C-alpha positions as CSV (number, residue, x, y, z in Angstrom):
1,V,-42.5,-123.4,-21.1
2,P,-45.8,-125.0,-19.8
3,T,-43.9,-126.8,-17.1
4,L,-42.3,-123.5,-16.0
5,V,-45.8,-122.0,-15.8
6,V,-46.9,-124.7,-13.5
7,L,-43.8,-124.3,-11.4
8,L,-44.4,-120.6,-11.1
9,I,-47.9,-121.3,-9.8
10,W,-46.7,-123.8,-7.2
11,I,-43.5,-122.3,-6.0
12,P,-45.1,-119.5,-4.0
13,Q,-47.3,-122.0,-2.3
14,A,-44.4,-124.3,-1.5
15,L,-42.4,-121.4,-0.1
16,G,-45.3,-120.4,2.0
17,S,-45.6,-123.9,3.4
18,R,-41.9,-124.1,4.2
19,R,-42.3,-121.1,6.5
20,Q,-44.6,-123.2,8.7
21,V,-43.3,-126.7,8.1
22,S,-39.7,-128.0,8.3
23,H,-38.9,-131.4,6.7
24,R,-35.9,-131.9,9.0
25,G,-36.4,-134.5,11.7
26,F,-39.0,-136.4,9.8
27,R,-38.9,-139.2,7.3
28,V,-41.5,-140.8,5.1
29,V,-41.9,-144.6,5.0
30,G,-43.8,-146.9,2.7
31,L,-43.9,-144.5,-0.4
32,W,-41.9,-146.7,-2.8
33,R,-44.1,-149.7,-2.0
34,D,-47.3,-147.9,-2.5
35,R,-49.4,-148.7,-5.6
36,L,-51.0,-145.2,-5.8
37,A,-47.7,-143.5,-5.6
38,W,-46.5,-145.6,-8.6
39,Q,-49.6,-144.7,-10.5
40,V,-48.9,-141.0,-9.9
41,T,-45.3,-141.6,-10.9
42,L,-46.2,-143.5,-14.1
43,F,-48.9,-140.9,-15.0
44,M,-46.2,-138.2,-14.7
45,G,-43.6,-140.2,-16.7
46,L,-45.9,-141.4,-19.5
47,Q,-47.5,-137.9,-20.1
48,S,-44.0,-136.4,-20.0
49,A,-42.9,-138.9,-22.6
50,L,-45.7,-137.8,-24.8
51,A,-44.9,-134.1,-24.2
52,Y,-41.2,-134.7,-24.9
53,C,-42.1,-136.3,-28.2
54,I,-44.1,-133.2,-29.1
55,F,-41.3,-130.8,-28.0
56,G,-38.7,-132.7,-29.9
57,W,-40.5,-133.9,-33.1
58,L,-43.6,-131.8,-33.8
59,A,-41.7,-129.5,-36.2
60,P,-40.1,-132.3,-38.1
61,I,-43.5,-134.1,-38.4
62,L,-45.0,-130.9,-39.8
63,R,-42.1,-130.6,-42.2
64,E,-42.7,-134.1,-43.5
65,R,-46.3,-133.2,-44.1
66,G,-45.2,-130.5,-46.5
67,F,-45.0,-127.3,-44.4
68,D,-42.0,-125.0,-44.7
69,A,-39.8,-124.3,-41.7
70,A,-41.4,-121.0,-40.8
71,T,-45.0,-122.4,-40.9
72,A,-44.0,-125.4,-38.9
73,G,-42.3,-123.3,-36.3
74,A,-45.3,-121.0,-36.1
75,M,-47.7,-124.0,-35.6
76,V,-45.4,-125.3,-32.8
77,S,-45.5,-121.9,-31.1
78,V,-49.3,-121.7,-31.3
79,S,-49.5,-125.2,-29.8
80,V,-47.2,-124.2,-26.9
81,M,-49.3,-121.1,-26.3
82,A,-52.4,-123.3,-26.0
83,Q,-50.5,-125.5,-23.5
84,V,-49.8,-122.4,-21.4
85,I,-53.5,-121.6,-21.2
86,T,-54.5,-125.0,-20.0
87,C,-51.6,-125.2,-17.6
88,L,-53.0,-122.1,-15.9
89,A,-56.6,-123.3,-16.0
90,V,-56.4,-127.0,-15.1
91,P,-55.0,-127.0,-11.5
92,S,-57.7,-124.9,-9.9
93,F,-60.4,-126.7,-11.9
94,A,-59.1,-130.2,-11.0
95,M,-59.0,-129.4,-7.4
96,R,-62.7,-128.5,-7.3
97,L,-63.6,-132.0,-8.7
98,K,-64.6,-135.0,-6.6
99,D,-61.8,-136.9,-8.2
100,Q,-59.6,-136.4,-11.3
101,R,-60.2,-139.6,-13.2
102,G,-62.5,-138.0,-15.8
103,I,-60.3,-135.0,-16.5
104,N,-57.2,-137.1,-16.8
105,V,-58.8,-139.4,-19.4
106,A,-60.4,-136.4,-21.3
107,L,-57.1,-134.6,-21.5
108,V,-55.1,-137.6,-22.8
109,A,-57.8,-138.4,-25.3
110,T,-57.7,-134.9,-26.6
111,A,-53.9,-134.9,-26.9
112,V,-53.7,-138.2,-28.7
113,I,-56.6,-137.7,-31.0
114,A,-55.0,-134.3,-32.0
115,L,-51.7,-136.0,-32.6
116,L,-53.4,-138.4,-35.0
117,G,-55.0,-135.5,-36.7
118,I,-51.6,-133.8,-37.1
119,L,-50.2,-137.0,-38.6
120,F,-53.1,-138.0,-40.9
121,A,-55.8,-135.3,-41.3
122,P,-55.8,-132.9,-44.3
123,T,-53.1,-130.3,-44.0
124,S,-55.7,-127.6,-44.2
125,T,-56.9,-128.7,-40.7
126,V,-53.5,-129.1,-39.1
127,L,-53.5,-125.7,-37.3
128,F,-56.8,-126.8,-35.5
129,W,-55.2,-130.1,-34.5
130,A,-52.0,-128.3,-33.2
131,I,-54.1,-126.1,-31.0
132,L,-56.1,-129.0,-29.7
133,Q,-53.0,-131.0,-29.0
134,G,-51.6,-128.1,-27.0
135,I,-54.8,-127.9,-25.0
136,G,-54.7,-131.6,-24.1
137,Q,-50.9,-131.7,-23.5
138,G,-50.8,-128.6,-21.4
139,G,-53.6,-129.9,-19.3
140,L,-51.8,-133.2,-18.7
141,I,-48.7,-131.4,-17.5
142,A,-50.7,-129.4,-15.0
143,A,-52.8,-132.4,-13.9
144,A,-49.6,-134.5,-13.3
145,M,-48.2,-131.8,-11.0
146,S,-51.5,-131.3,-9.2
147,L,-51.9,-135.0,-8.5
148,I,-48.7,-135.0,-6.4
149,V,-50.3,-132.6,-4.0
150,L,-53.8,-134.0,-4.1
151,R,-52.6,-137.6,-3.4
152,S,-50.4,-136.6,-0.4
153,P,-51.7,-136.6,3.1
154,D,-49.2,-134.0,4.3
155,S,-46.4,-131.7,3.0
156,H,-43.7,-134.2,4.0
157,V,-45.2,-137.0,1.8
158,A,-45.8,-134.4,-0.9
159,A,-42.1,-133.5,-1.0
160,H,-41.0,-137.1,-1.3
161,L,-43.8,-138.0,-3.8
162,S,-42.7,-135.1,-5.9
163,G,-39.1,-136.4,-5.9
164,M,-40.3,-139.9,-6.8
165,A,-42.7,-138.8,-9.6
166,Q,-40.4,-136.4,-11.2
167,G,-37.2,-138.3,-10.7
168,V,-38.4,-141.7,-12.0
169,G,-41.0,-140.1,-14.4
170,Y,-38.5,-137.9,-16.3
171,V,-36.1,-140.8,-16.7
172,L,-38.9,-142.8,-18.2
173,A,-40.0,-139.8,-20.3
174,A,-36.5,-139.5,-21.9
175,F,-37.2,-142.7,-23.9
176,G,-40.2,-141.1,-25.8
177,P,-38.3,-138.9,-28.2
178,L,-35.7,-141.7,-28.7
179,L,-38.4,-144.1,-29.8
180,V,-39.9,-141.6,-32.2
181,G,-36.5,-141.2,-33.8
182,L,-36.0,-145.0,-34.1
183,I,-39.4,-145.5,-35.6
184,R,-38.7,-142.7,-38.1
185,D,-35.4,-144.4,-39.0
186,W,-36.9,-147.9,-39.3
187,T,-40.0,-147.0,-41.3
188,G,-38.8,-143.9,-43.3
189,S,-41.7,-141.7,-42.1
190,F,-43.5,-140.5,-39.0
191,S,-46.7,-142.4,-39.7
192,G,-45.6,-145.4,-37.7
193,T,-45.2,-143.2,-34.6
194,A,-49.0,-143.2,-34.4
195,F,-48.8,-146.6,-32.7
196,L,-46.4,-145.2,-30.1
197,F,-48.6,-142.2,-29.4
198,V,-51.7,-144.4,-29.0
199,A,-49.7,-146.8,-26.6
200,L,-48.5,-143.9,-24.6
201,G,-52.0,-142.5,-24.4
202,L,-53.5,-145.8,-23.2
203,G,-50.8,-145.9,-20.5
204,V,-51.5,-142.4,-19.4
205,A,-55.3,-143.1,-19.3
206,I,-54.8,-146.2,-17.3
207,M,-52.5,-144.6,-14.8
208,G,-54.7,-141.5,-14.8
209,L,-57.8,-143.6,-13.7
210,G,-55.8,-145.0,-10.8
211,A,-54.0,-141.8,-9.8
212,G,-57.2,-139.8,-10.2
213,R,-59.0,-141.5,-7.4
214,A,-59.9,-139.4,-4.3
215,L,-57.4,-141.2,-2.2
216,H,-54.1,-140.5,-0.4
217,V,-51.0,-142.6,-0.8
218,G,-50.4,-145.1,2.0
219,A,-47.0,-143.6,3.0
220,R,-46.8,-142.0,6.4
221,T,-44.5,-139.4,8.0
222,V,-42.7,-140.4,11.2
223,R,-40.6,-138.3,13.5
224,E,-36.9,-139.3,13.6
225,G,-35.3,-139.8,17.0
């Protein structure tokens, strides 16, 4: 749902750009060798891995903490609603900043700290942590999509960077829920997933510091023929 919201924001802009710019007759060179492009890609992939863990496992985590199915489902719904709010708010805010390093780190810190709260804080506070997690995670999804545009010097590069970041990133992200399941099977509880969430958070923060710099990727567009 949050990803769909971001796409709904960007699709009209993308369609508007296509009326003026055709990608036929052009190619982009140097993108896959560019360090900044890989930082954007890994930021996308690692935050997506964290998001997929939440989408797939938040309800079972809450069930293990003692909540019934209806309450766990309601908390997941509230968390997703919080994601939608930050998905709508973050892109315009991020674009007004000099760079996006601070907001990237703040969002991932919020998401991971909230996850630890969901895992270990008193159950009476879990609703608060679920909302906070949604705020952080929804913001990360929007920030990752925004960085593709902000780090691209032109629409041709943006289209290719989008394909790279989402293609590679979502393959990487698919391993997140798998690792949560394996940790749950190996240890008998979800408590051990805290190490995975912290590791993913550190990776997102490191990549966010690199991808958040006010630079463009070094790839360039050349006319074919």
